[in-house]
C-alpha positions in Angstrom: 13.7 -11.6 11.7 16.2 -12.8 9.2 14.2 -11.7 6.1 10.7 -10.5 5.3 8.5 -9.8 2.4 7.3 -6.2 2.8 5.3 -3.6 0.9 7.8 -1.1 -0.6 9.3 1.5 -0.4 12.0 0.7 2.1 14.5 3.5 2.8 16.0 2.5 6.1 19.8 2.4 5.9 20.1 -0.7 8.0 17.9 -2.8 5.6 18.8 -4.4 2.3 16.1 -4.6 -0.4 16.6 -7.7 -2.5 14.3 -9.0 -5.2 11.2 -6.8 -6.0 8.1 -8.6 -7.3 4.3 -8.6 -7.4 4.0 -5.1 -9.1 0.3 -4.1 -9.1 -1.6 -0.9 -9.8 -2.5 1.0 -6.7 -6.2 0.8 -5.9 -8.4 3.2 -3.9 -10.4 1.3 -1.3 -13.8 3.1 -0.9 -17.1 2.1 0.6 -19.0 -0.1 -1.8 -21.7 2.6 -2.2 -19.3 5.5 -2.6 -19.8 7.4 -5.9 -16.2 6.5 -7.0 -16.8 2.8 -6.4 -18.9 2.5 -9.6 -16.0 3.8 -11.8 -13.6 1.5 -13.7 -10.8 3.7 -12.5 -10.1 7.0 -10.9 -7.4 9.6 -11.7 -4.9 10.5 -9.1 -6.5 14.0 -8.8 -9.8 12.3 -7.8 -8.1 11.3 -4.5 -8.7 14.8 -3.3 -12.4 14.0 -3.2 -12.1 11.6 -0.3 -10.0 11.7 2.8 -7.3 9.0 3.1 -6.8 6.9 6.2 -3.1 6.4 7.0 -1.6 3.7 9.1 0.1 4.7 12.4 3.8 4.1 13.0 4.9 4.0 9.4 7.9 5.9 8.1 7.3 9.2 6.3 8.7 7.9 3.0 6.2 5.1 3.1 3.3 7.4 3.9 4.2 9.8 1.0 3.5 6.8 -1.4 0.6 5.1 0.4 -1.2 8.1 2.0 -0.1 11.2 0.1 -1.3 14.6 1.3 -1.2 16.3 -2.2 -2.1 15.3 -5.7 0.5 16.0 -8.5 -1.5 19.2 -9.4 -1.3 20.4 -5.8 -4.8 19.6 -4.6 -4.9 18.8 -0.9 -5.8 15.2 0.1 -7.4 15.3 3.5 -6.2 12.8 6.1 -8.5 11.0 8.6 -7.3 9.7 12.0 -4.7 7.1 11.5 -5.4 3.4 12.3 -3.3 0.6 13.6 -3.5 -1.7 10.5 -5.3 -2.7 7.4 -8.2 -4.4 9.3 -8.9 -1.2 11.2 -8.6 0.9 8.1 -11.0 -1.3 6.0 -13.5 -1.0 8.8 -13.3 2.8 8.6 -13.6 2.6 4.8 -16.7 0.4 5.1 -18.2 2.9 7.6 -17.6 5.7 5.0 -15.0 7.6 7.1 -12.4 7.7 4.3 -10.5 5.7 1.8 -7.2 3.8 1.7 -4.6 3.2 -1.1 -3.9 -0.5 -1.4 -1.8 -2.6 -3.7 -3.6 -5.9 -3.4 -6.9 -7.5 -2.8 -9.0 -7.3 0.4 -9.9 -11.0 0.2 -10.0 -12.5 3.7 -10.6 -9.3 5.5 -13.9 -9.1 7.5 -15.0 -5.8 6.0 -14.2 -6.7 2.4 -17.7 -7.1 1.2 -18.5 -3.5 2.1 -15.4 -2.2 0.3 -14.7 -1.6 -3.4 -11.2 -1.4 -4.9 -10.9 1.1 -7.8 -7.6 1.3 -9.8 -5.9 4.7 -9.6 -4.5 6.0 -12.9 -1.4 8.2 -12.6 0.3 6.5 -9.7 3.3 4.2 -9.9 2.6 0.5 -9.3 3.1 -0.9 -5.9 5.4 -3.7 -5.3 6.7 -6.1 -2.6 10.3 -6.9 -1.9 12.4 -9.3 0.0 14.2 -7.3 2.8 16.8 -8.3 5.3 19.0 -6.5 7.9 22.3 -5.1 6.5 25.1 -7.3 7.8 22.7 -10.1 8.6 24.4 -13.3 9.6 21.9 -16.0 8.5 23.6 -18.0 5.7 20.2 -19.0 4.3 19.2 -15.4 3.4 21.4 -15.2 0.3 20.1 -18.6 -0.9 16.5 -17.3 -0.3 17.2 -14.1 -2.3 18.8 -16.2 -5.1 15.8 -18.4 -5.2 13.5 -15.4 -5.5 15.6 -13.9 -8.3 15.6 -17.3 -10.1 11.8 -17.6 -10.0 11.2 -13.9 -10.9 13.5 -13.8 -13.9 
């Protein structure tokens, strides 16, 4: 892979993070009939009321942002069994087995109609970034990064 658009944060030393874009509030994905689903937003402390479903094989620094185990006031956020990806996680959410923190919509996912997204107040916005290997040799990557910067500025 010469470059990829990924959900941040990225902390791996062998990767370069270029343009950052698409900042969005984090949302708590809960079952459509969960009590939190009817709210316009939830506070970060409310996340202690429902277990989070983490994604397997993700770096610790990424999990601390997208599947935290403590609220800022120190309340424990329970963790459910981890899943292989967003599709699996949303199925678990729809089955009322927990919740997930997301940064975008769930349009196009098969379980989306059974899931509600509630903005979470008190968390930093999520964002995506263009990432490439440090020392990468593809001459098109700098041009791609420059095009991203030009469009984003």
